[in-house]
C-alpha positions in Angstrom: 43.5 -53.5 2.6 40.9 -55.9 1.0 39.4 -55.3 -2.4 35.9 -54.1 -1.3 37.5 -51.5 1.0 39.7 -50.3 -1.8 36.7 -50.0 -4.2 34.7 -48.0 -1.6 37.7 -45.7 -1.0 38.3 -45.2 -4.8 34.6 -44.4 -5.3 34.6 -41.9 -2.4 37.7 -40.2 -3.8 36.3 -40.0 -7.3 33.0 -38.5 -5.9 34.9 -35.9 -3.9 37.0 -34.9 -6.9 33.9 -34.6 -9.0 32.3 -32.4 -6.4 35.4 -30.2 -6.0 35.7 -29.7 -9.8 32.0 -29.0 -10.1 32.4 -26.0 -7.7 34.9 -24.4 -10.0 32.4 -24.2 -12.9 31.3 -20.6 -13.6 27.7 -19.8 -14.3 26.8 -17.3 -16.9 23.5 -15.8 -15.7 21.5 -13.2 -17.5 21.7 -9.5 -16.4 18.1 -9.8 -15.2 18.8 -12.8 -12.9 16.9 -12.3 -9.6 14.8 -9.4 -10.9 11.5 -11.1 -10.2 12.5 -11.6 -6.5 13.7 -8.0 -6.1 10.5 -6.8 -7.7 8.4 -8.9 -5.4 10.2 -7.7 -2.3 9.8 -4.1 -3.5 6.1 -4.5 -3.9 5.8 -5.8 -0.3 7.6 -2.9 1.3 5.3 -0.2 2.6 6.0 3.4 1.4 7.8 5.0 4.4 6.9 8.5 3.0 3.2 7.8 2.3 1.0 10.8 1.7 -2.7 10.4 2.3 -5.2 12.6 0.5 -8.9 13.1 1.4 -11.0 12.8 4.5 -9.6 11.3 7.7 -11.0 7.9 8.4 -13.4 7.7 11.3 -11.1 5.4 13.3 -8.3 7.9 13.4 -10.3 10.4 15.5 -9.2 9.9 19.1 -12.4 11.1 20.7 -14.6 8.9 18.5 -12.3 5.9 19.2 -12.6 6.5 22.9 -16.3 6.8 22.8 -16.6 3.6 20.7 -14.5 1.7 23.2 -16.6 2.9 26.1 -19.8 1.8 24.3 -18.2 -1.6 23.6 -17.2 -2.1 27.3 -20.8 -1.1 28.4 -22.4 -3.4 25.8 -24.1 -0.5 24.0 -22.5 -0.8 20.5 -24.2 1.2 17.8 -25.3 -1.2 15.0 -24.3 -0.3 11.5 -26.9 1.4 9.3 -28.4 -0.8 6.6 -28.8 2.2 4.3 -25.0 2.7 4.2 -24.4 -0.9 3.2 -27.1 -0.8 0.5 -25.6 2.4 -0.9 -22.2 0.8 -1.0 -23.4 -2.2 -2.9 -25.5 -0.1 -5.3 -22.5 2.1 -6.0 -20.3 -0.8 -6.9 -19.7 -0.9 -10.7 -19.9 -4.6 -10.9 -19.8 -7.5 -8.5 -17.5 -10.5 -9.2 -19.2 -13.7 -10.0 -20.5 -15.6 -6.9 -21.5 -12.5 -4.9 -25.1 -11.7 -4.2 -26.2 -8.2 -5.1 
């Protein structure tokens, strides 16, 4: 075995030993380690037992949805009322910067 091969082999063995010993080190993590990830996951999960209060949304009435689909297929869609949009904008407490009121 020549000298360069022996140097490469010695370096490889030293690196392997260092990696093996590094795996034995214990980490002392805080009790709240990973809490941010768990909280983010919990915020993204929908409530499986959700309770909805108030009036039913117009899209959830089967007869209205069917009629709307028929109008769409026939090309006779009812245009939204401008008065509703104006009322919605006027009822907003404040608009974020950049929006036209």
